[in-house]
N, C-alpha and C positions, 0 to 999 in steps of 0.2 A: 717324707716318710722316715721314720725312726730305724735305726739299725736292728738287726735281729729278725726273728720269725714274726711276720704280721700275716694274718689270715682274714679273709672275708668270705662270708657265706651268702650264697644266692639260693633262696629257698622259694619254691613254687608249690602249687597243689599237687604236682606229680613227683617231684624230686628235691633233694637238696643237694647243693654242690659246694665244696670248700675249696678255695683258691689261696696259694701262698703268694703273697704280693709284697714281701719284704724288699728293702732296698740293697739287700746283700746278695741276692741271687735271682736268676730269671723267675718270672711267674710260672706257677705250676697248678694244675688241676690235681689235688692231693686226695679227694674223697668225693664219691659220687654214689648216692644211695637213694632208693625209693622213699616216698613218704613213709615216715615211721621209722626209718633206719637212723642209726647213729653215725654222725660224721666224725672223722678222725683227722689227726694232724698229718699223717703220712711221716715218712722218713726225713732225716736230715737233709739229704741231697736228693730231692725229688726229680723225676724226668721234667725237664722243661716243657712248657706248653707249646712252644714254637721252635722248630728247627728250621734253619735258613742257611743256604749256602750260595755264594757268589763266585765268579771266577776271580781267584785271588784270595778267597777267604772259605776254605773247605772245611775239613773235620780234624779233629784231633782226639784219639788217634785215627789214622786213615783206614779205610775198609770199604766195604760195599754197602754199609748200613747207612742210613739217612740220619742217625742220631749223632750226638758228639760234635755237633757243628760248632766252629769257633764263634760265629755271630750268635748263634742260639745261647752258648754259654755266656756271652758278654751282655745280652739283653737284660736291662733293668726296668722294673715297673715305673711308670710315670703318673698314670692315673687309672682308675676304674670307675665304672659308673653303672647303675641299676636303672631301668626305665620301663614303664607300662604304657603303651600307647592305646590301650583299650582293646585290642586284638591280640598282639604280640607281646611277649615278655622279653626284655633285652637285658643282657649283660655284657660290658665291654671292658677290655683291659688294653691299655696302651703301654708299649714298651719301646725303649730306644737302645741303640748301640752307639756308644760315644766315639768308638774308633772309625766307624763308616758314616755316621749321620743317618743311617737307615733307622725307620720307625715301623713297628708293626702294631696292628690293633687286632686282637682277637675278638670276633663279634659272636655273640651267642643269642640264640632266638628259640622261644619256646611257646607253646600253647598250654593254658591252664588245664591241669588233670592228666597231661600226658607225661609219663615218666621218661622222657627224651628230650634232647635239645638238637637244633641244627646250629652248626658252626662253620666258620671260615676265617681266613687270614687276609688282611689287607696291608700291603707292603707300600711305604712311601719313603722318599728320600729328601733330606734336608738340603744336599748339595751333591753334585757330581752325577756320573752315569754309572750304573751298577748292573753288571750281566748276572741275573739271578738264574741259577740252574737247578735249584730245588727250594720249595717252601712246603711246609706241612700246613694241612688244614686244621689238624688236631693231633696232638700226642699226649699221652698220659701213662703213669704207672699206678693209678689209684686202685686198679684191681687187686693188686697184691695186698694192699692194705685193707681194703673193704671185704675181700673174701676170706682172708686168712689162709689162703692156700699158698703152695710153693709152686714153682714153675713145673716141678715134676708131676704135680696134680692137675695142671691145667690142659685142656684140650680145646682144638679149634674146630667149630662146626662150619664147613664151607662147601661150596658146591663148584664142580667143572661144568663148563657149558660148551656145547659144540653143536655144529648143524645136525639136525634130526637126533640129537642126544643131549637134549638141554637138561638143566637142573638135576645133575648127578651129585647128590648131597653125600657127604661123608663127614666122619668125626675122627680127627687125628690128635693124638697127644702131641704137644708141642715138641717133645724130645724126638719124636719120630718124623718131624717134617722140617728140621734144620737146626734146632737149638741143641747144640752139643753140650754135654755135660763136662765141665772142666773144673780143675781145682783152681778157683779164681783168687784166692789168697796166694798159692804158690806162684801164679803168674804175675802178680801185682798189676794186672791189667784187666779191663773188662773183657768178657768174652767177645769175639767179633762175629760170631755165627748169627744167622737170622732166619725166620720163617716168613717168606714173602708170597703174597698172592698179587697178581697184576693182570692187566690186559693191555694189548697194544693196538695200534691202528684205529681206524674209524668204526670197526664193530666194537662197541664198548663191552659187550658181553660175549664176544666171539670165543673166548678161552676160559673165562670164568665169570661168576656172578660177583658184583662188587659189595658183597654182603658178607658178614663174619659174625659168629657168635663165639665168644671166649667163655668157657664154662668150667665150673668147678664142682658140678654136681655129685661127682662120685668121690669127692675129697673127704677127709676127716672134718674139714671146716664147714661152714654153713653153706647150704646150696646158693649158687651164685652164677649170674650170666651177664655179660656185657655184650651188647649188640650194636652193630653199626651198618651203615651203607654209605658208599661214595656216590655223590649225586651228579654224575658227569657223563656226557654222551660221547666221550672220546677216551683216551688212555687214562689209567689211574693206577693206584698201588696202595696196598696196605702191608704193614710190616710188623713183626713181633720180634722181640730179642730181650736179652738181659743187659743190664748195666753191671757195674762192679759188685753192688750188693742188691740190686733191685731188677725191674724188668719194665718193659714199655709196649704200648701199642701205638702205631703211627699211621695216620690216614692221609693220603694226597692224591692230587691229580697228577698230570705228567711230570716226568723228571727228565733231566739231560741223560743221566746214567742209564736209564731203561728205555726212554722214549724219544731221545734226541730233541728235547724241549729246552729252550731258553727264553727269557725275556728280558728287556732292558727297563730298568727302573730309573727314573729321574724326577726332579721336583715337580715337572709338568706331566709326568707319565707314571701314575701308581699301578699297582698290580693288585687284583683280588684273586685268591685261590679258588678252587672249586669247593662248593659246599659239601658237607658230609653230616649225617645224622648219627647220634650216639644215644643209646637207650640202656636202662637198667632194669634187670628182673631176677627172678630167683631160679629159672631153669630155661633150657633152650627153647622149649615149646612156648613158655610165657614170654621169652624174649621177642619171639616172632610176632605174638599178639601185640606187644609193645610196638614193634615196627609197622604192624598194621594201623594202629592208632595214630602213629606219627605220620604215616602217609595220608591217611584220611585227613588229618589236621591241616596239612599243607598243600593238598591238592586242589586245583582250581576246577570246579565242577560247575557247569552250566546247566540250565534247564534241558537243553538237548541231551546232555549226558544222563540226567535223570531218567529219561524215557527207556532206557535199557533195551533197545529194539533187538529182536531175535534175527539174526542175519543169516541168510542162505548165501552161500558163495559157490560158484559153478566150478571151481577148480580142483579141489583135492580129490584124487581118485574118481574124477568125473571128466570133464572137458580138458583139464591138464593144459590150459593155455591155447586151446583151439575153439573159441567161441564163434558161432555164426548164427544168423537170424533162425535158420532152420533148427539148430540144435537148442538154441536158447528158449525159444517160444514154449515148448512142451515142458521144459524145466521151470520156467516162470509160473506156468499154470500150476504144476504139481507144488511148487514151494508155496504158492498163495493158498492152495487148497490145504496144505499141511499147517498153515498158520502162521507162516513167516511174516515178519514186519518189513524187512528190507531184502532186496536181491542185489547182489553185487557181481557184476561181471568182471571176471579176473583177467589175467595176462592174455595177451594175444589180440585184444580188440583193435589195436593200431596197426597190426601186421599184415602186409600183402604177401610175405614170404618169410625168408630168413631175417630175423629182427634183432637179434641179441646186440650186435655191435653197430645197429643203425638207428637206436632209439633216440628220443629227445623232442621231437615235435609234438607227439601225443594227439595225432589226429586219426580219426577212424579209418579203417581200412574199407574201402568201397566194396571190394570183392566179398567180404565177409558180411555186409549188410547191404543187399541190394535195394531196400527201401529206406536205408539210412539207419545209423545207430539211434537217432532220435526217435524213430517209429518203435524200436525195442524198448527204449526207455518209457515211452509213452504207454506201451503195454504194461510194463511193470507197474506204473502208477495206476493204470485203469484196473489192475487186479488188486488195488488197495495196498501196495507196498511202495516204500521209498526206493530209490535207484542209487547204486553205488558203482564206482569203477575202481580197478587196480590202477596205481600209478607209481612210478619210480621216478620222482621228479628230480633227484639230485645229480643223475647222470646223463651224459650225452655220448652216443655211441661213437667209436673212433671213425667210422664210416658214415656218420649222420651229416647231411648237409650243414647242420648247425655247428659241427666241429670247426668249419671254416667260415661260417657267416657270423657266429659270435665273436666278439673281440677276445684277444688273448687274455685279458684281464678278467674275464668271466671264469676262466678255469684255474684249478689248483695247480701250483708249480712246485718243483722241488729243486733246488740248486739250479734255478733258471730254466728248467725243462718241464713241459706240460706233462703231468703225470697220467699215465695209462695203466689201468689194471682190468684184467678179465674182459679186454675189448672195450672198456668204457673210460671216458675222462670224467673227472668229478668237478661239477661246477662249484666255485668258491663264492659262498653265500655272502662274503664281505663285499662283493661286487655289486654295485647298483645294476649293472647290465644283467647279470645272472638273476638277481631278484626280479627284475622287470620281465625277464623271460618267463620265469616260474609263475609270476603274477598273471601274466597274460594267459597262461595255460589254465590256471584255476579259474579266472574270470570266465574263460570260454566254457569250460565244463560245468561249473556251477551257475554261472549267470545265464548261459544260453541253453544248455541241455538239462539243467534243473537237478544235477546230481547233488545229493546231500550226505554222502559217504565215500570217503577215499580209503581203500586199502593201500597205505603208503609203504611201499616196500624199498629196500636197499639191498641189492644182491652182490655188491662189489666191495670188498674189504680194501680200503685204500689207506696207505700210510706206511712209515711216518712222512710227513711233509711240514715244511716250514709254515708256521701260522695255523696248524691244526686247531689248537685251542680257540683262537679267536673265530676261525670258520665254524667250529661246532657251536659256539655261543651265538653266532650270526644265524645258524640254522634254527636255533631255539627262538630268537627273535622273529624270524620269518614266519614260523609256526604261530607265534602269539598274534602276529599282525594278521595273519589269513583268517584265524578264528574270530578275531575281533571284528573283521570285515564281514565274515559270514557266520553269525552266531549259531545258525541251525546245523552247520557243517560238522559232521563226525569224521574223525580220522583215526583209523587203526594203525598202530605202530607195528610195523613188520620189517625185519631184515633177514631174509632167508630163514623165516621162523622167528627165533627170539634171540638174534645175534646183536640186538641193540635194545635189550630189555632194561635199560637204566632208568633211575627215577628222574633224572633231568627230562627225558622224553615222556615217561609214564605221568608225571605231575601234570602234563599238558594235555595229553591225548586221550581218547576215549577208551580204547581197548588195546590189548597186546596179543599178537598171534604168538602162541606158546611153543609151536614147533612146526616144521615142515615134515615131520614124520608121517609116513604113509601106512605103516603097519599099526592097526588099532592096538594090539597087545603092547607094543612098545610105547605107543602114545599114553596108555594108561598110567604108567609111572610118571610120565612128564606132566600129564593133566593133574595128577594127585599132588605133585610137588609144586606146581605153579604158584599158589598163593604164598609161598615162602618169598617169592621174588617180586610179586605185584599183589594189587589189591584183587580179592576174589571177584569183584565185579568188573575187573578189567581182564580176567583170563580167558582169552579166546581160544577155547579148546575145541578142536575138531571133533565132530560127530559125522562120520561118513559110512553110514550102512550100505551095503551092497546087496542087491537082489539074490546073489549066489551064495551068500553067507550062510552058515547053519545057524539056527535060532539063538544059540548061546552067544555066538560071536557077533551076531546081529545086535543082540541086546547090549553086549559090552561096548560096542563101537558108540552106541548111544549114551550109556552111562558115562563115558568119558566127558560128555559135555553138559551133564546136568548140574553139577556143582561148579559153578563159574559162569561164563557166557558161552552158552552153546553156539558153535560155529558150524552150521548145519551145511552138509554137501551130500553127494550121492544121487544116482538115478532114481528119484523119487517116482518119475513117471513110468518106470519099468517095473515097479514093485506090484506085488499082489495085494489084494484088499486087506488081508491079515497083516502083512508086513506094514502098510501104510498105517493100520491101526496101531502097531507098536510104536511106530514114529510119532504119531498122535499122542500116545500116552507118555512118551519121553518128553515131548514138549509140554504137555500139561504139567508134569512133575516140575520141569524146569521153570515154568510160570510160577509155580508156588515158591521155588527158590528165590526167584527174582524179587518176590515181595519182600523178603528179609536180607537180601544179600549185602545191601550196603550198611547194615549194622552187625552182620555176623562176623564172627572171629574164627579163622581157620585153626583147626586142631588136627593132630596126627596120632591116633591112638596107638599105633605101631611105631611111632617115631617117623622122622622124615623118610620118605621112599628112597631106598637105595636102588641102583640100576638093575641089580641082580635079584632083588627081593621077589619072592613069589607070592607073598600075601601083602597087599597094600591097601591102606585105608586113609581116606580124607574125610573130615567132618567139618561142617559149618555151624557153629554154636551160636544160637540167638542169646543174647544176653538175658540171664533169668528165664530162659524157655527151653525150646526144643533143640534137638540136634538132628541135623540133616546128615546122613552118613553114607558115603560110598565105599563099597568094599569090592576089591577085585581079587579073584583067585587065578594067578597066572600059571603058565605051565611050569610043572614040577611042584606046585603047592600041595601041601598036606590036606587032608579031608576036612580039617577044621582048624580054627585059630580063635584065641581068647583075645577080646579087645578091652583094654582097661578104660573104663569110662568114669573117672573119680568124681567127676561133678554130679553123677547120679548115685553114688554109693549110699547104701542104706535106704534107698527109696524104691518104692514099687513103680516100675516103668511099664509103658506100653510100647512095643516095637511093631511098626507097620511097615509094609512094603509100599514105598513110594513109586519105584520104577524098578521092574514091571510091577504091576498092580497086584501080582500074586507071587508068592515066595518060590513056587513050584518045587523043584528039587532041593532048594536051600531050606535050612531050618536054623532057628535062633533060640537061645535059652539065656535068661537074665539071672545073675547071682547077685542079689542085693548086698550080701555081707561083704564081698570082695570088690563090688562095683565093676564087674566085668561081663561083657556080653560074649557068649560062646556062639560062633557063627560056623555053620557046615556048608559045605558047597555041593553036597550031593554026589560027590566022588568024580567029577569031570571037570577039566580046565581046558581053555581059559573061559571064565564066566565071571560075572559081576551083577551087583545089586545096589540099589539105593534104598535106604531104610530111613524112616523117621523114628526118632526115640523121643518119647514124652513121659514126663513125670506125672503119676497120677495125683500125687500131692499138689503139684503146680496147678493141675486142672481143676482140683477142688476148691483151691484158693481163688482161682479165677471165676 
């Protein structure tokens, strides 16, 4: 390659990207725009594409940030290559560090028409042994060039996540979350501050969602949004900061500094970082639509997934982990009468008594099922439903006989000691013995009992421990193998609700439990926000009406499940005929949604739901078609709210109640000029409705 700036463009049907690949500097992603956008050359000293540190080769200047790595600064491009294999579009850049003999390959993968790419970093060694303690999956400062914004004008859209308090979205200016404004010229050094979002331990979303949107919508520059997700089922990190004259965003999996992670790279032992996806849009709402398209493009979908069964689960606010034949049979009959497709027996089916720290064998408790669990499952199938079971396969209770009968190698260790958390040991899925145990459990439950659905839970946060990254990847391999062996088996991803709602898991599994939240009012915000973190066709939102609820709360508890995957529970067998009719109406509405859900795009007319918001709205927009719209008026809400629906501006629309089938105390009014829907709640809260918005012009053309 010649000296001086050299650029190469990667152009797809969804986006264009420009890389600096000259021999005088590290490779850099200097511009990234949607189709129709204009690429730019970027600054003279752009943020390197790869940051890499080893023990002995750290950062200069030093600090907590993961940029300014000495190896990253020494990397020089060796080659680049564009390839189309008929399914995926590929772009690869190889770089080398002459001082250490380390080589890095940045791999980019895209699908035609999607304004996003997936990328990761592959590290190899020419000679020697290198203890790598950090490597980025992607780093770029292109957003400053492409948006025309300054750091003062940029804000981060992100979400905290916690048990029973998932998907708490907020928007923070970068200056308010860590990026201090200093006089960079006076200091003669780059700022050292950073804004960092991360998660630790085996619960990949136990603290935050691995998703961010960097937006400049309110700036004087053009509207702009860069969106990303880290696709890993263990620890991860993303970081934003400023360089001497510019800025950067950096995405990675585990680090030594934050997560006690290192790996050894030798000529015989390369390393591949966790994948991340990065997309480009004009607003935070359209950025999440891009992420929806990216998720659909790379999700493994089987015919069994396409069936989208309506699942009844006996747990939430119902049996709560205490199933017996006597309690289950009337629920099974009521669920079948209501129209459920699948009945899942939740926690406790294996328990004779206290069970938390004795689990692991996953054999039925004879005292709970006098005629056998198989007889109950036979009854489920006789009523026309598939049968499912709750399972927490990755743990062995510390007082389980298996804790001593399985070999030590089957368990996770840290510093040579078997890890124990919350009364459980964690199976090490790298161990053939651990995998053989889990395979025997699955073979028995699927092969002998005929189970076709697992609610796969994980209620113990374990970590850090040596080898966590390899263990988590082994878990993904095991899941792939199980589903290849049993193509009709559906697996729900659950970890105390949504404590492991990462795309590494979701790209493989059927649906995601969105929360363990037992209050339907608090569940409303979680359900409304869920499609920002997962596909709407995967969002398993609890709908657990209770016979004692007043009519409006009863309705709201069902509204929570209509847009997404209704996860039905509750004592249907104890309800009045009128209450069962309301449940039937909710299921009928949900069935209409299921017909379009795999192509629908989530929209939030009031913005992403905040935890304290009193009016909340979620829409599923059918491309060039209808809008299915759930609206919640929560405690403290005003009597009315205006919902901007710009896609329908200037049109005559029809607004119909989808669920319940009559608006009752609610009212709606459409303003075509402003493109807004005025919704009034009748003066009482909490209350909710599902509406269907149709354009008369579209109806006439059809």
